[in-house]
C-alpha positions, 0 to 999 in steps of 0.5 A: 487380098489373095487372088487366083487369076485364071486365063479362060476361054469362058467362065459361068457362075450359076446360082440356084440353077440360074446363070448369074454371070458369063464371060468369054475370053478373059480372066476369072478372078477368085478373091479372098479378103482379110481384115488387114486389106486396104484401099491401097491393096485394092488399087495395087491388085486391080492394076497388077491383074489388068496389066498381067501380060498373059495373053498371046500376041501375034507370035503366040507369046504371052505378051498382052494384057487382058486390056490389050486382048479385049478380054472380059473379067469375072470376079468371084469372092472366095473366103476359102483362099484365106484358109490356114492349113499349117496345123491339122487337117481341118482348114481354119478361116480365122484370117478371112474377113467377116461379111461386114468387112469383106463385102465393102472391100469386095465391091470396091475391088470389083469397081476398081478392077472395072475402072482399070479395065475400062469396062464393066466386069461381071461377078458372082454373089457374095456368100452365095453357093455358086457353081463355077464352070470354066475352061482354063486356057493354057492352063494359065493360073496366077496366084497373087497376094497383096500382102506379099508385094516385095 
């Protein structure tokens, strides 16, 4: 699983002109899933994200997690994170899982992240044409790939 984790002041997902999800201060996580992802990847990644110390403490130092800061999390599926661009100019998405594999993994990742956070998270809609509005705070943007843990 590959994620782009962004610290945000707010984030909103709109589908067909209607707001589906909205969060205030917290994390917007874009996630791309590949066939070799497992439950172990899900658990490792969820734990890593909710414990990232990227929120300011009372001294303005990034020393608190989203849990400690009381922030929210929004997770949006984004197969384009699995794009392969080494050859040519047209991205290949051969590494991205098909929906029958990706949807259960996406749902499990969302559930595990909510469990680790200790509260419900918000999501986009898998496979939908989504418009995402956000105010990146910092900016703080972290790339994490569960296949590159070492």
